[in-house]
C-alpha positions as CSV (number, residue, x, y, z in Angstrom):
1,M,109.0,108.7,59.9
2,Q,111.0,106.2,61.9
3,L,109.8,102.6,61.2
4,N,109.6,101.6,64.8
5,T,106.8,101.7,67.4
6,L,107.5,105.2,68.6
7,G,107.7,106.5,65.0
8,L,104.4,104.9,64.2
9,V,102.7,106.2,67.3
10,H,103.9,109.7,66.7
11,E,102.8,109.6,63.1
12,F,99.4,108.4,64.3
13,L,99.2,111.4,66.7
14,R,100.2,113.8,63.9
15,Q,97.4,112.5,61.8
16,H,94.7,112.7,64.5
17,V,95.5,115.5,67.0
18,K,94.4,118.9,65.8
19,E,94.6,122.4,67.1
20,G,92.5,122.9,70.2
21,A,92.5,119.2,71.2
22,F,92.3,117.9,74.8
23,C,95.0,115.2,75.1
24,I,96.2,113.0,77.9
25,D,99.7,111.5,78.1
26,A,98.9,108.8,80.6
27,T,102.6,107.9,81.1
28,A,104.6,111.1,80.9
29,G,108.1,109.5,81.3
30,K,110.7,111.9,79.9
31,G,108.0,114.1,78.4
32,R,108.5,113.6,74.7
33,D,104.9,112.5,74.0
34,T,103.6,115.3,76.3
35,A,105.6,117.9,74.3
36,L,104.4,116.5,71.0
37,L,100.8,116.6,72.1
38,C,101.4,120.3,73.2
39,R,102.8,121.2,69.8
40,L,99.9,119.4,68.0
41,S,97.1,120.8,70.1
42,G,98.6,124.3,70.1
43,P,97.9,127.2,72.5
44,S,94.2,126.6,72.4
45,G,94.5,122.9,73.4
46,R,94.9,121.3,76.7
47,V,97.4,118.6,77.6
48,L,97.3,116.6,80.9
49,A,100.2,114.2,81.7
50,F,100.5,111.6,84.5
51,D,103.3,109.7,86.0
52,I,103.8,107.9,89.3
53,Q,107.5,108.8,89.5
54,M,108.6,112.3,90.7
55,E,111.7,111.9,88.5
56,A,109.4,111.6,85.4
57,V,107.2,114.5,86.4
58,D,110.4,116.6,86.9
59,Q,111.9,115.6,83.5
60,T,108.6,116.3,81.7
61,R,108.2,119.7,83.3
62,A,111.9,120.6,82.5
63,L,111.4,119.5,78.8
64,L,108.2,121.6,78.5
65,A,109.9,124.6,80.1
66,R,112.9,124.3,77.7
67,E,110.5,124.2,74.7
68,G,108.2,126.9,76.0
69,L,105.2,124.5,76.2
70,T,102.5,124.2,78.8
71,A,100.8,121.1,80.2
72,E,99.3,120.0,83.5
73,V,101.8,117.4,84.7
74,V,100.4,115.4,87.6
75,L,102.1,113.0,90.0
76,D,99.4,110.3,90.0
77,S,98.6,106.9,88.5
78,H,97.2,106.8,85.0
79,A,94.4,104.6,86.5
80,N,93.1,107.8,88.2
81,M,92.8,110.0,85.1
82,E,89.0,110.1,85.4
83,R,89.5,112.3,88.5
84,Y,90.9,115.0,86.2
85,A,88.6,114.9,83.1
86,Q,85.0,114.3,82.3
87,P,83.8,111.3,80.2
88,G,83.5,112.0,76.5
89,T,85.7,115.1,76.5
90,V,89.2,113.9,75.5
91,D,90.4,113.8,71.9
92,C,93.5,111.6,72.4
93,V,95.0,109.4,75.1
94,V,98.6,108.1,74.8
95,F,100.4,105.3,76.8
96,N,103.9,104.0,76.8
97,F,103.7,100.9,79.0
98,G,106.9,99.6,80.4
99,R,109.4,101.7,82.4
100,L,111.1,105.1,82.5
101,P,114.0,105.0,80.1
102,G,117.2,105.3,82.2
103,G,115.1,105.1,85.4
104,D,114.9,102.4,88.0
105,P,114.4,99.1,86.1
106,H,112.4,97.8,89.0
107,I,109.7,100.5,88.6
108,F,107.4,99.8,85.7
109,T,103.8,99.8,84.7
110,R,101.7,96.9,85.9
111,A,98.9,94.9,84.3
112,E,96.2,95.7,86.8
113,S,96.6,99.5,86.7
114,S,97.4,99.6,83.0
115,V,94.2,97.7,82.1
116,A,92.2,100.0,84.4
117,A,93.8,103.0,82.8
118,I,92.9,101.9,79.3
119,G,89.3,101.4,80.4
120,A,89.3,104.9,82.0
121,G,90.8,106.4,78.8
122,L,88.2,104.8,76.7
123,R,85.4,106.3,78.8
124,L,87.1,109.7,78.6
125,L,87.4,109.7,74.8
126,R,84.9,111.8,72.9
127,P,83.2,110.3,69.8
128,G,85.9,110.3,67.1
129,G,88.7,110.3,69.7
130,V,91.8,108.1,69.5
131,M,94.2,106.2,71.8
132,A,97.7,105.1,71.0
133,I,99.7,102.7,73.0
134,A,103.4,101.7,72.8
135,L,103.5,98.4,74.7
136,Y,107.0,97.6,75.9
137,Y,107.5,94.2,77.5
138,G,110.1,91.6,78.4
139,G,113.1,92.3,80.6
140,E,112.3,93.2,84.2
141,N,108.6,93.7,83.7
142,G,108.1,90.4,81.8
143,Y,105.0,89.5,79.8
144,E,102.2,89.7,82.3
145,E,101.2,93.2,81.4
146,R,101.5,92.6,77.6
147,D,99.2,89.5,77.9
148,A,96.7,91.3,80.1
149,V,96.5,94.3,77.9
150,L,96.0,92.2,74.7
151,E,93.4,90.1,76.4
152,Y,91.5,93.2,77.6
153,L,91.6,94.8,74.2
154,K,89.8,91.7,72.7
155,T,86.9,92.5,75.1
156,V,86.4,96.1,73.9
157,D,83.0,96.6,72.3
158,D,83.6,96.5,68.5
159,R,80.4,98.6,68.0
160,A,81.9,101.5,69.9
161,Y,85.7,101.1,69.2
162,T,88.1,99.9,66.6
163,V,91.3,98.3,68.0
164,L,94.4,97.5,65.9
165,Y,97.5,96.0,67.4
166,C,100.6,95.1,65.5
167,D,103.5,92.8,66.1
168,W,106.9,93.0,64.4
169,A,107.5,89.8,62.4
170,N,111.2,90.3,61.8
171,R,112.5,92.3,64.7
172,R,114.9,90.8,67.1
173,G,114.4,90.6,70.8
174,E,111.1,92.0,72.2
175,P,110.3,95.1,70.2
176,P,107.4,97.2,71.7
177,M,104.0,96.7,70.1
178,P,102.1,99.7,68.6
179,I,98.4,99.6,69.4
180,F,95.8,102.1,68.0
181,L,92.2,102.6,69.0
182,W,89.5,104.7,67.5
183,K,86.2,105.6,69.2
184,E,83.3,105.6,66.7
185,D,81.6,108.9,65.9
């Protein structure tokens, strides 16, 4: 396992996503999380992936095709995921907040839609379901989204969810933060 945010998130997913799971990659990007969710949930699972950029949708579909994997990849905002799934039916939701690696640095996730999407994802989770977030910040997108997400997570009902967010004490720059949520059974 790589000791970075993405490595921790992927290890979390490997521990929690089982064969037959219904998973949502709320920020498809280049498709790496989508592909991992497809492999973990297997042929009997369902994976739904969202992105607002056609470039990301195309890259995700191309990666899945190369690896012989299947997912529903949708050009839409993660804030609209409740249009595609029923409450209490999703096993796992994954987010990478920030921007598409190698893409236009002026297009990135925003506080308002990201907080709304986390709320939607929490409503979609089944009891025992999980959410993983890689929260990239700084640079072009600044700190507004990070601050809004962290403030929102403090308001999540502790009787229904457990929220853990981590910060790197000795990493230079602005390393992404890993965040993990569990919905109580």
